[in-house]
Every structure is written in structure tokens, then in C-alpha cells.
N, C-alpha and C positions, 0 to 999 in steps of 0.2 A: 100744735097742741089742740087736740079735739077730745071731747069727753063723751062720745057716743058709744058707750059700751065699755068692755074691759080692755079695749085696745086703743091706744093713742097714736102709736107709731109702730114701725117695723121691728122685728126681732133681729138681734145679732146672732149669727151662727150659720147653720147649714143652708145650702143652696135652696133646698126645698122650702125653707121658711120664707126666703125672699120670693120664691115663686108663688107662695100662698098670698102674700101681700100684693104682688104684681097682678094676680088674677082678680082680686077684689078691689083694686085701687080706684077705678072709675066709680064704682058703686059707693065705696067708702067716702069718696070726695063729696058726694051728694047728701050724705047722712047729716041730719041736724045735730048740733051740740045739745046733749041731754040737759045739762044744767048751765044755761047761758049766764045766769047771775054769778054762779060759782066760778065759771071760766073768766068772766070779766074781773072778778075780785083777784084772781090769781094773776091775770095779765097786769092789772094796775099795781099790785104788790111787786111784781117782777120789774116793771118799768121803773119804779122808784128805787130799786136796788142797782140800776144801771146808770151809766154816765154817757154823755154825748160823745166822749172821746174813746169809749170802749170798743174793743174788738171782741166779738162774741162767737162762740162755737155752740151749735145746737146739734144733739144727736137724737135720732129717731124723730125727725121733723115731719114725717108723713107728707102731706100735700102742701106744707109750707105756711099754714094759716097763722101760726104764732110768730114765725120769723118775719112775715110780711107786716104783721101788726106792730112789731117792735122795731122794725127797720128805721123809722123816722127818728128814733130816740138814741141811736148808737152810731158809731163811725162805720162799722162793718159787721156783717154776720156771715159766717160760714155755716150753713145748715145742711145736715147730712141724714141719710137714711139708707138702709140696706136694700130697699126696693127701688129698682130703676124706674118702674112705672110711677111710683109715688113722686120721685124726683122729677120725672117728665111733667107731671101735672103741676108741681110747684114752679117749675120754670115757665110753664104757660101762664100761670097766675102772675109771676114776676114780670113777664113781658107786658101783660095786660095792664098792670098797675105802675110799671115804670120804675121799679126799685133797682137801680144799677149797682148798689153796694151790698147786695145779697148774692152770695155764691152758693148755689145748690149743688151738692155732690153726693155720689154713692160712696159711702164710707162709714166706718165705725170709729169710736175714740181709741180703740186698741189697735187699729190697723193703719191709721193715717201716718203720713211721712213727714209731718212738720217737725221742726226741732222742738226741744223742750221749752215750755213756757211762753208761747206766743199770744195767749188769750187772757183777757181780763175776767171773763166769766164763761162758764159752760152751763148750758140749759139742757134739761132732760124732763120731758113731760109725758106721763102716761106710757112709759116704755120699760122701766127697770124690771117690772114683773114679767116681761117677755124676753129677758136676757138670760140665757142659760149660763153663759160665762160672765156672770155679774161682777165677780171679783176682778177679772181682767179689764172689764169695761171701766170700773171705778178707778183702778190704777191708771188706766189710759187717760181718764178725765184729770186725775191729779197731775200727770206728766204734762198735759196741755196747758195747764194754768200757770200764770205768773205767781210768784210768791205773794200770798195774801189774796189771791184771786178767789172768786166766789163760784161755788157749784150750787145751782138752784134747780130743784127737782120736785115733782109731784107725781105720785105713782099709786095706783090701786093696790091695796093690801088685801089679798083674797082671803087670808086667814081670818080677817075681821068681817067677812061677808057670810051670807047664808050658806049652810052646809051643802045645799043643793048645787051651788056654784062649783064647789070642790069636786062633786061627783059628775056634774054635767059636762064640764070642760074636757076631761079625759075621754069621755064617750064621743063628744063632738070631734075631738082630735083624731080619734080612731077612724072616723069616716071622712077625714079631710076637711071638716067644717070649722076647725079652730087651730090656732098656732100653738106652739109650746107656751105654757104659762107656769110661772113659779108661784108657790104659795108661801107667804110670810106675813108677819104683822109689822106695825110701825116700829116697835122696839128692835126687832131683828134687823130691819132695814137701817135704822139709825146706827146700830153697832157696826154694820158692814161699811157704812160711809165713814165712820170714825176710824175703823181699822185700816181704811185706805189712805189715811194720813190727813183727815179733815177735822177741824173743830166745828161742832154744830153750833150755829149762831141762832137759828130759829126753827121751831117746829109748830106749824099752824094747821088749821082746818078751814077750808074755804067754801064748803058746800052750802047752798042756800036752803036746802030742804033734805029731810031724811037723815039717816045715819051717814056720816062722812067717813068713808073708808079710803080716802085719798089724801094722806098727809103731805103737806108742803114743807120741804126742808130747805134751809139756807145753810150752807157749810163753807167754811173758809179754809183754803189750803194752808196747812201748818208749816 
């Protein structure tokens, strides 16, 4: 989970989207987190929701920053992304830090082959706005969770941002400078999560400065 711009992790969908993130992965890995205090608050809040015996799934893990930070506090993490290059970087970082109980894979929640309900929690940070098939992804998350398991997510809501963002991203995408991005607000996202079979447990804002357009949701599998 990084917060350097409107992208936290890779998009689920077409091959060209994976290629986009593959192309920029090394540069992206070097970009600083824009709001480090907000990131740390989200990380701390997430850590408190997890248990040392938990098995956790993260989708859109990017270069593995958050999975590596949370690894000491859970039993196992399976962290996934659509970008093979992002996963390669995450594996390099895992080897350097020695976290044997993190499994980095190229996968999405609606495409993995695990049986229903193997995970205590599913994490998704700064990625849902990049998912074209968001309904399928959310239902995939629901299938992966044990009964009562938690879905923890934080995602930019572009409808709450400056109008120039709405105009600029399609233009950038036309020239191959941006991925697919979906525009919605926090209320719309909350309804989508609830419609996928979740009870919303918490809705928070963690930014340390400026307008916070990245709501943090905790949802329980109904």
C-alpha cells in the first residue's frame, strides 16, 4: 500500500493494464509515500484489526510494502498483484528482509483457485478505483473470506477530487500515461461493498493534511 498519487496497486483486467504497471514498476517502487503520517495511521489501524494467528490475502499489493510491514503480526500473508514486475520487486524485498511467511503471487481475487473461505482477512489498499470489474472482484473477496472474516480497504474516490482530475486522467490514458481509473464517491463504494454481502463495520478518514478523499472501510462477511 503506497499513497504516491492516484495509484496504489495494479489494475485487474486486460493484459495491457498489466503491461502499463510492468513498465513503470521500477520507477514506482522508488516514489515516496505522499502522506506518510496518513499511511502510518492506516497501517496501525489495520494491524489492530488483525490477529497473530490470521491468514491474510492482499490484492493489488504493488511492490509489497504493506504486506512486508504487516507480516510480523500475522501467521501468513498471500499478497497478489496483476503486474508480474511489481511481484518480482516484492519478492526481491521479501528475500532482503527475510519474511518467509509471505507468498507473493500474480493473481486477482476473482481468479485465484483456492477453495471458498481460507482467509481470516482480505486487504485492498489504493486499488479499487483501478478495477473495471469491481463487482466481480468484491464477490471474489467475499468468497475467499471465512464466515465473519474482515475486508479492509482504503481507496481514492475520484468523484470527491478536483474536477481537473476527472478531465486529466482520460487524456493521460489516451496517450498511454495512465491506467483505467473509475470515478465514484465514498457512498457509492460503501453500497457496492454492502451489495457484495458485507456488513460495514467502520468508515474512517486517515489523511494527516488536506481534503481526505481516501475512505478507509472495514467490512465483515455476512
